[in-house]
Every structure is written in structure tokens, then in C-alpha cells.
C-alpha positions as CSV (number, residue, x, y, z in Angstrom):
1,M,122.8,108.9,99.7
2,N,122.4,112.1,101.5
3,R,118.9,112.6,102.9
4,R,117.2,115.9,102.7
5,S,116.9,117.9,105.9
6,I,113.6,119.5,106.9
7,A,113.8,123.1,108.2
8,I,112.3,122.3,111.6
9,T,114.2,122.4,114.9
10,P,113.3,120.9,118.3
11,D,112.1,124.4,119.3
12,N,109.4,124.7,116.6
13,V,108.5,121.0,116.1
14,A,105.4,121.4,118.3
15,A,104.0,124.1,115.9
16,A,104.7,121.8,112.9
17,Y,102.9,119.0,114.7
18,W,99.8,121.0,115.5
19,R,99.7,122.3,111.9
20,Y,98.9,118.7,111.0
21,A,97.2,117.5,114.2
22,L,94.6,120.2,114.7
23,P,93.0,119.9,111.2
24,T,93.2,116.1,111.5
25,V,91.6,116.1,114.9
26,M,88.9,118.4,113.7
27,A,88.3,116.3,110.7
28,M,88.2,113.0,112.7
29,L,85.8,114.5,115.2
30,V,83.6,115.9,112.5
31,S,83.6,112.5,110.7
32,G,82.6,110.9,114.0
33,L,79.9,113.4,114.6
34,Y,77.7,112.0,111.9
35,Q,78.1,108.5,113.3
36,I,77.0,109.8,116.7
37,V,74.1,111.7,115.1
38,D,73.1,108.5,113.4
39,G,72.9,106.9,116.8
40,I,71.0,109.8,118.3
41,F,68.3,109.8,115.6
42,I,68.1,106.0,115.6
43,G,68.0,105.7,119.3
44,H,65.1,108.3,119.6
45,V,63.1,107.3,116.5
46,V,63.7,103.5,116.1
47,G,64.7,102.7,119.7
48,A,66.8,99.9,121.3
49,E,66.2,97.5,118.3
50,G,67.6,100.1,115.9
51,L,70.7,100.6,118.0
52,A,71.2,96.9,118.3
53,A,70.9,96.5,114.6
54,I,73.5,99.1,113.9
55,N,75.8,97.4,116.4
56,M,75.3,94.0,114.8
57,A,76.0,95.5,111.4
58,W,79.3,96.8,112.7
59,P,81.4,93.7,111.9
60,W,80.9,94.2,108.2
61,I,81.3,98.0,108.5
62,G,84.5,97.4,110.4
63,L,85.9,95.3,107.5
64,M,85.1,98.0,105.0
65,A,86.6,100.7,107.1
66,G,89.7,98.6,107.9
67,V,90.4,98.0,104.2
68,G,89.9,101.7,103.4
69,L,92.2,102.7,106.2
70,M,94.8,100.0,105.3
71,I,95.0,101.5,101.8
72,G,95.0,105.1,103.0
73,A,97.6,104.6,105.7
74,G,99.8,102.4,103.7
75,A,99.9,104.6,100.6
76,G,100.1,107.8,102.7
77,T,103.1,106.5,104.7
78,H,105.1,105.3,101.7
79,C,104.2,108.5,99.7
80,S,105.4,110.7,102.6
81,I,108.6,108.7,103.2
82,A,109.4,108.9,99.5
83,Q,108.9,112.6,99.4
84,G,111.1,113.0,102.5
85,E,113.9,111.0,100.6
86,G,113.4,113.2,97.5
87,H,112.0,110.4,95.4
88,F,108.9,112.2,94.0
89,H,108.2,110.0,91.0
90,R,108.2,107.0,93.4
91,A,105.9,108.9,95.8
92,K,103.4,109.5,92.9
93,G,103.5,105.8,92.1
94,F,102.4,104.9,95.6
95,L,99.5,107.4,95.3
96,I,98.3,105.9,92.0
97,Q,98.5,102.3,93.4
98,G,96.4,103.4,96.3
99,L,93.7,104.5,94.0
100,W,93.8,101.2,92.1
101,L,93.5,99.3,95.4
102,L,90.5,101.4,96.5
103,A,88.6,100.6,93.3
104,L,89.4,96.8,93.2
105,L,89.1,96.0,96.8
106,G,86.1,98.2,97.2
107,V,84.2,96.0,94.8
108,V,85.3,92.8,96.5
109,V,84.3,94.0,100.0
110,G,81.0,95.3,98.7
111,L,80.1,91.9,97.2
112,L,81.1,90.2,100.5
113,I,78.8,92.5,102.5
114,I,75.8,92.0,100.2
115,A,76.2,88.2,100.1
116,G,76.9,87.7,103.8
117,R,74.9,90.3,105.6
118,D,72.0,88.1,106.7
119,S,74.2,85.2,107.9
120,L,76.3,87.5,110.0
121,L,73.2,89.1,111.7
122,A,71.8,85.6,112.4
123,L,75.1,84.5,113.8
124,Q,74.9,87.2,116.5
125,G,71.4,86.2,117.5
126,A,69.4,89.0,115.9
127,N,65.7,88.7,116.2
128,A,63.4,89.2,113.3
129,S,63.0,93.0,113.8
130,V,66.8,93.6,114.3
131,Q,67.5,91.4,111.3
132,R,65.2,93.4,109.1
133,H,66.7,96.7,110.2
134,G,70.3,95.5,109.9
135,S,69.9,93.8,106.5
136,G,68.4,96.9,104.8
137,Y,71.2,99.0,106.2
138,L,74.0,96.7,105.1
139,Q,72.6,96.2,101.6
140,I,72.8,100.0,100.8
141,I,76.3,100.3,102.4
142,G,77.5,97.2,100.4
143,W,76.5,98.5,97.0
144,S,78.4,101.7,97.8
145,S,81.5,100.1,99.3
146,P,84.2,101.6,96.9
147,L,82.9,105.2,97.6
148,V,82.7,104.6,101.4
149,M,86.2,103.2,101.4
150,A,87.5,106.1,99.3
151,S,86.0,108.6,101.8
152,I,88.1,106.9,104.5
153,A,91.4,106.8,102.6
154,M,91.2,110.0,100.6
155,P,91.7,112.4,103.5
156,I,94.9,110.5,104.6
157,L,96.3,110.8,101.0
158,V,95.4,114.5,100.8
159,R,97.0,115.1,104.2
160,N,100.2,113.5,103.0
161,L,100.2,115.7,100.0
162,R,100.7,118.8,102.3
163,A,97.1,119.8,102.3
164,P,95.8,119.0,105.9
165,M,93.2,121.8,105.9
166,L,91.6,120.5,102.7
167,A,91.4,117.0,104.3
168,T,89.5,118.6,107.1
169,I,87.1,120.5,104.8
170,M,86.4,117.3,102.8
171,M,85.3,115.5,105.9
172,L,83.4,118.5,107.2
173,V,81.4,118.7,103.9
174,G,80.6,115.0,104.0
175,A,79.6,115.0,107.7
176,L,77.3,118.0,107.4
177,T,75.7,116.5,104.4
178,N,75.1,113.3,106.3
179,I,73.7,115.0,109.3
180,V,71.2,117.1,107.3
181,L,70.1,114.0,105.3
182,D,69.8,111.9,108.5
183,Y,67.2,114.3,109.9
184,V,65.3,114.3,106.6
185,F,65.4,110.6,105.9
186,I,65.1,109.2,109.5
187,V,62.9,111.8,111.3
188,E,60.8,113.4,108.5
189,L,60.4,110.5,106.0
190,G,60.6,107.7,108.5
191,W,63.0,105.6,106.5
192,G,64.8,104.2,109.6
193,L,68.2,102.5,109.2
194,Q,67.9,102.5,105.4
195,G,67.6,106.3,105.6
196,A,70.7,106.4,107.7
197,A,72.6,104.3,105.2
198,I,71.5,106.5,102.3
199,A,72.6,109.7,104.2
200,T,76.0,108.1,105.0
201,V,76.7,107.0,101.5
202,T,75.7,110.4,100.0
203,G,77.9,112.4,102.5
204,E,80.9,110.1,102.1
205,S,80.7,110.0,98.3
206,L,80.8,113.8,98.2
207,S,83.9,113.9,100.5
208,A,85.7,111.3,98.3
209,L,84.9,113.2,95.1
210,I,86.4,116.4,96.5
211,G,89.6,114.6,97.4
212,L,89.8,112.9,94.0
213,V,89.5,116.2,92.1
214,F,92.3,117.7,94.3
215,L,94.7,114.9,93.3
216,F,94.7,116.2,89.7
217,T,95.2,119.9,90.5
218,R,98.4,121.9,90.8
219,Y,97.7,122.5,94.5
220,S,98.7,118.9,95.2
221,S,102.4,118.4,95.9
222,L,102.2,115.4,93.5
223,P,99.6,116.4,90.9
224,L,98.4,113.5,88.8
225,S,97.5,113.6,85.1
226,L,95.0,111.6,83.0
227,A,97.8,110.1,80.9
228,L,97.1,106.3,80.6
229,G,100.8,105.5,81.1
230,E,100.8,107.0,84.5
231,F,98.0,104.8,85.8
232,G,99.6,101.4,85.2
233,L,99.2,98.7,87.9
234,Q,102.4,98.1,89.9
235,P,101.9,94.9,92.0
236,A,105.1,95.4,94.0
237,S,104.1,98.9,95.1
238,G,100.6,97.6,95.9
239,R,102.0,94.9,98.1
240,Q,104.1,97.4,100.0
241,I,101.0,99.5,100.6
242,L,99.0,96.6,101.9
243,L,101.9,95.3,104.1
244,N,102.4,98.7,105.7
245,G,98.7,99.3,106.3
246,F,97.9,95.8,107.3
247,S,98.0,96.7,111.0
248,S,95.2,99.2,110.4
249,L,93.1,96.4,108.8
250,L,93.9,94.1,111.6
251,M,92.8,96.7,114.1
252,Y,89.4,97.0,112.5
253,L,89.1,93.2,112.0
254,Y,89.8,92.8,115.7
255,A,87.2,95.4,116.5
256,S,84.7,93.7,114.2
257,F,85.4,90.3,115.6
258,A,85.2,91.6,119.2
259,A,81.9,93.3,118.4
260,L,80.5,90.1,117.0
261,L,81.5,88.1,120.0
262,H,80.2,90.8,122.4
263,N,76.9,91.0,120.6
264,A,76.4,87.2,120.5
265,A,77.4,86.9,124.2
266,L,75.1,89.8,125.2
267,M,72.2,88.2,123.4
268,H,73.0,84.9,125.1
269,Y,73.4,86.2,128.6
270,G,71.2,89.3,128.3
271,S,68.9,90.8,125.7
272,T,68.5,93.3,122.9
273,V,68.6,96.1,125.5
274,N,72.1,95.0,126.6
275,V,73.3,95.1,123.0
276,A,71.8,98.5,122.6
277,A,73.6,99.7,125.8
278,Y,76.8,98.2,124.4
279,A,76.2,100.2,121.2
280,I,76.0,103.4,123.3
281,T,79.3,102.7,124.8
282,G,80.6,102.2,121.3
283,Y,79.4,105.7,120.3
284,L,81.1,107.2,123.4
285,M,84.3,105.3,122.6
286,T,84.1,106.6,119.0
287,V,84.5,110.2,120.3
288,Y,87.8,109.3,122.0
289,Y,89.1,106.9,119.4
290,L,88.6,109.5,116.7
291,L,90.4,112.1,118.8
292,A,93.3,109.6,119.4
293,E,93.4,108.6,115.7
294,G,93.4,112.3,114.8
295,L,96.3,113.0,117.0
296,A,98.1,109.9,115.7
297,S,97.4,110.7,112.1
298,G,98.6,114.3,112.6
299,M,101.9,112.7,113.9
300,Q,102.3,110.3,111.0
301,P,103.3,112.7,108.1
302,L,106.0,114.3,110.3
303,V,107.3,111.0,111.8
304,S,107.4,109.4,108.4
305,Y,109.2,112.5,106.9
306,F,111.7,112.8,109.7
307,H,112.3,109.0,109.6
308,G,112.9,109.2,105.9
309,A,115.3,112.2,106.4
310,G,117.2,110.4,109.2
311,Q,116.2,112.9,111.9
312,S,115.6,110.5,114.9
313,A,115.6,113.2,117.6
314,L,112.6,114.9,115.9
315,V,110.8,111.6,115.5
316,R,111.1,111.0,119.2
317,K,109.9,114.5,120.1
318,V,106.8,114.3,117.9
319,F,105.9,110.9,119.3
320,F,106.0,112.0,122.9
321,L,104.2,115.2,122.2
322,A,101.3,113.2,120.6
323,M,101.4,110.7,123.5
324,R,100.9,113.4,126.2
325,W,97.8,114.7,124.5
326,V,96.3,111.3,123.6
327,V,96.7,109.9,127.2
328,G,95.8,113.2,128.9
329,T,92.6,113.8,127.0
330,G,91.7,110.1,127.6
331,V,92.1,110.5,131.4
332,V,89.8,113.6,131.4
333,L,87.2,111.8,129.4
334,V,87.3,108.7,131.7
335,L,86.8,110.9,134.8
336,M,83.8,112.5,133.1
337,I,82.3,109.1,132.2
338,L,82.7,107.7,135.7
339,I,81.3,110.8,137.5
340,F,78.6,111.9,135.1
341,P,77.7,108.9,132.9
342,H,74.2,110.1,132.2
343,I,75.5,113.1,130.3
344,G,76.7,110.8,127.5
345,T,74.1,108.1,127.6
346,R,70.9,110.2,127.7
347,I,71.7,111.7,124.3
348,F,70.8,108.4,122.7
349,I,67.8,107.3,124.7
350,S,64.2,108.5,124.6
351,D,62.1,109.1,127.7
352,E,60.1,106.0,126.9
353,D,63.0,103.6,127.4
354,P,64.1,103.6,131.1
355,A,65.4,100.1,131.0
356,L,68.0,101.1,128.3
357,D,68.9,104.1,130.4
358,V,69.9,101.9,133.4
359,A,71.7,99.4,131.3
360,A,73.7,102.0,129.4
361,I,75.0,103.7,132.6
362,D,76.2,100.4,134.0
363,A,77.8,99.6,130.6
364,V,79.8,102.8,130.2
365,R,81.2,102.5,133.8
366,L,82.3,98.9,133.4
367,H,83.5,99.1,129.8
368,L,85.3,102.4,129.5
369,F,87.2,102.9,132.8
370,V,90.7,102.6,131.1
371,L,89.7,104.1,127.8
372,F,92.9,106.3,127.8
373,L,95.0,103.1,127.4
374,D,93.2,102.2,124.2
375,G,94.2,105.6,122.9
376,F,97.8,104.9,123.8
377,L,97.7,101.6,121.9
378,V,96.3,103.4,118.8
379,L,99.2,105.9,119.0
380,A,101.8,103.1,119.4
381,A,100.5,101.2,116.4
382,A,100.4,104.4,114.3
383,Y,104.0,105.2,115.3
384,Y,105.3,101.9,114.1
385,Q,103.3,102.2,111.0
386,A,104.7,105.7,110.4
387,I,108.3,104.4,110.5
388,S,107.3,101.5,108.2
389,D,107.8,98.9,111.0
390,S,104.7,97.0,109.9
391,R,105.8,93.9,112.0
392,R,105.5,95.7,115.3
393,A,102.4,97.6,114.3
394,T,100.8,94.3,113.3
395,M,102.0,92.6,116.5
396,I,100.3,95.2,118.7
397,T,97.0,94.7,116.9
398,L,97.2,90.9,116.9
399,A,98.1,90.9,120.6
400,N,95.0,93.0,121.4
401,M,92.8,90.4,119.7
402,C,94.6,87.4,121.2
403,I,94.4,88.8,124.8
404,Q,90.8,90.1,124.8
405,I,89.1,87.0,123.5
406,P,90.3,84.7,126.4
407,F,89.1,87.4,128.9
408,L,85.7,87.4,127.2
409,L,85.4,83.6,127.1
410,I,86.4,83.3,130.8
411,L,84.5,86.3,132.3
412,A,81.2,85.9,130.4
413,P,80.2,82.5,131.9
414,W,81.4,83.6,135.3
415,L,80.0,87.2,135.6
416,G,77.4,87.2,132.8
417,V,76.8,90.7,131.2
418,N,79.2,92.4,133.6
419,G,81.9,90.0,132.6
420,I,81.4,90.7,129.0
421,L,81.7,94.4,129.6
422,L,84.9,94.0,131.7
423,A,86.8,91.9,129.1
424,L,88.0,94.8,127.0
425,P,89.4,97.1,129.8
426,L,91.1,94.2,131.6
427,S,92.8,92.9,128.5
428,T,93.8,96.5,127.6
429,I,95.7,96.9,130.8
430,V,97.7,93.7,130.1
431,L,98.6,94.7,126.6
432,A,99.4,98.3,127.4
433,T,102.0,97.2,130.0
434,G,103.8,95.2,127.3
435,V,103.7,98.0,124.7
436,V,105.2,100.5,127.2
437,T,108.1,98.1,127.7
438,L,108.6,97.7,124.0
439,L,108.6,101.5,123.3
440,R,111.0,102.2,126.2
441,R,113.5,99.7,124.8
442,Q,113.2,101.1,121.3
443,F,113.7,104.7,122.3
444,S,116.5,103.8,124.7
445,R,118.3,102.2,121.7
446,R,117.7,105.3,119.6
447,V,119.1,107.6,122.3
448,G,122.2,105.4,122.5
449,V,122.7,105.5,118.7
450,N,122.2,109.3,118.6
451,R,124.8,109.7,121.3
């Protein structure tokens, strides 16, 4: 079968990449902005216990986000590859199965969160106040799980339907709604973390609704209809979506499990203040992770399309363009963190909490000094996912988990709080070295084939 060619040459592929990457980066940073604003309001109004509660709620939030991203990335990749091959009916089928998975798994994940929220907080050593804050937050998020998951997956689907700017607008609307409601509910009404949860759910529901409406309009490259026959369940396509996106779920499961271990260890060797300081490093990491994920997500439609069209040279060019920006921006951010750590930490800390200020500065310097390598790993996993090589994408994520946990278990008893904070960067160095070798071998083989 002859594959369709896309009218992009090595000379203009950068412009095509930025057409996808810029709106995606903007959207990701905007979506992260409301998470950071949540932390700012909670840090100043509720204090260290509020920040610790948010961080101890993260393992459940990570599960929900991971399932949403698994569905969005899996359906988006297969949809884009099928479009690149000219199989538009098949592409529409993947889109519909993605919607089914969001509805069904959203209910399952929500029930898990509601049933297990208190047990997970207790497992991490939460005191009574942190337990109260975290439980109220998770209850609201759990009941809204399908909508929250849809807000994560829908921009990816819309982006793969050739509407990257709308994906950005969706996330912008949701984020701005959340920020305004954060101020009203947390600052003005004093609802604490429950107010933050209500604001989050409202903003993300609005974002998901905009995306859902778009899927049924003529502006989509694969417009859906309300015909019942079009919306049948196709288990085989659903399995393909889950298999391709599984590395995204694993990435969030790894992050959730790592957060759980870090929180429990910090409560054992430190205190609630140390968990709150760790939460602040998480907010700063979020800025870069979202930037890296945005650059990687902007790469994905083009890499998937070129891969489906058999244009290996353009696949390589797009990947290395994205890598230069991911690693370069990460290096700049690390230098800023090491030289001026207080610029980032003070945003989340009130003047009445000097102990948290000191702990946060130590935490960001120890925990984030190789942050740019984390971005590289995000990009590498996204690349393998984009070419439907789910085995290698999953392997990178599993290796990340398997390497970091031994570092944490060894360093925590030896160095205490400092050892806990060093576990991530040291394990990242080890894994990144292996992934560089893997990519070099793969691209060398591709060059040999092309020749």
C-alpha cells in the first residue's frame, strides 16, 4: 500500500512543529498555572498543613490523571497514525472508543478514590488536621473523576484533529475559571482545600465540555454524529488505545508511588514542614514538566503522522528539534533554581512561616539540580509512544520507578531528609544515561536504513 505524503520538507518542518508545539506549550503552562495558583492560595491561607495535605492527596490525583492521559495519548496517537495512512473511518473509531473509555474508567477511578482516600492519607502518616483537609479535597475530586479525566484527554484528542489552537483555548478557559474561583472559594469564603477542589472541578468540566462539543462540529477533521450505530463498543480498538497509552499511566503511577514513599519517609525522618517543602518542589517541577510535556505533545502529531506516512527523516528531525528545546529550557531553569531559589519558594510561603522557607530552599536545591534530564525522559517516552512502540515507552517508565525506589530506600536511612530529596536526581542520572544509548542505537539504525 502506498502511504500518503505530507507536504512538509526538511526546510519547513520546524514551522510545522511550532504550529503544534506553541499552542500546546501555552495550553500546558496555562493548565499548570491553576495548579500553582492552588498552591499559592493554600500556602498563604491554610499554611504548611494545607500544602502537605495536597501532596498526600497526589497519589490518587496521579492515578486519575494517568488514566486520563493514557486514554488521550493512546486514542490520539492511533487516530493520527490512521489519518496519516488515509484510514479515516478507522481513525474515527479510535476517537469514539476513547470517549467510551473516559466514561467507563472515569467511574471506576472515582469510586476507588472515594473508597480509599482516608486509608491512603493514613498510610503516609497524615496527622488529624492534614487528614481532614486531604479527605475533603479527595471526596469532591472523586465524585467528579470522569469530568476531570475528560479535561486531561480532550485537548489531546482535539489537537490530533488538526485544531491545536482550540485545544489551547479549552485549557485557557478552564484554567482562568479555576483561578477566579480559587480566590473566591479559598480567600473570600474560607473553604480551604474543599474550595480548591470545587474550583478545579468547575474549570476542568468547562474545558471538557468545549472539547466534546467540537467533536460533533464540521470544524473537526473527523466530525462525529449522534447516530447510535457509530458509537458501538469495539474492545479490540479499546485495547490498542490502552496498550499504546499505558506508558503514560505508568509514568503517573510511578509519580504517585514515588510521592507516597517520599511523603511517608519525610513524615518518618522529618515533619509536616518537610512534606510541605517537598510539595513546593513539586509545584516548581510542574512548571518544567508541563513545558516538557507541551513540547513533547506538540511533537507527537507530526511524528505519528510522518511515521504512518513512512517519512523517517522527518521523524528524526522533529524529535531532535524538540529535544534541543526541552533540554535547553531545563538547563536554564536549573541554573535559576540553584542561584535564586527564594524566587520560586517564597511565592508559596507566608511571612509567618520562616521554618518552611528554610526547608523549601534546601529542598529545591537538592531535589531539582538535574531537572532537565527528567524533561529528556518525558520526551523519549513520548517519542516511542508517538511511533506506537509501547514496549520501549513502557520500559522507560518502569525503569524510572525501579531505579528510584532503591535509591530512596538506601539514602533515607543514611542521610535522612537530605537522602530522600537526593533519591530522584541520582536515579534520573542513571536512567538518562541508558536512554541516551537506546536512542542513539535506534537512530543509527534508521540512518543506515535510509541510506
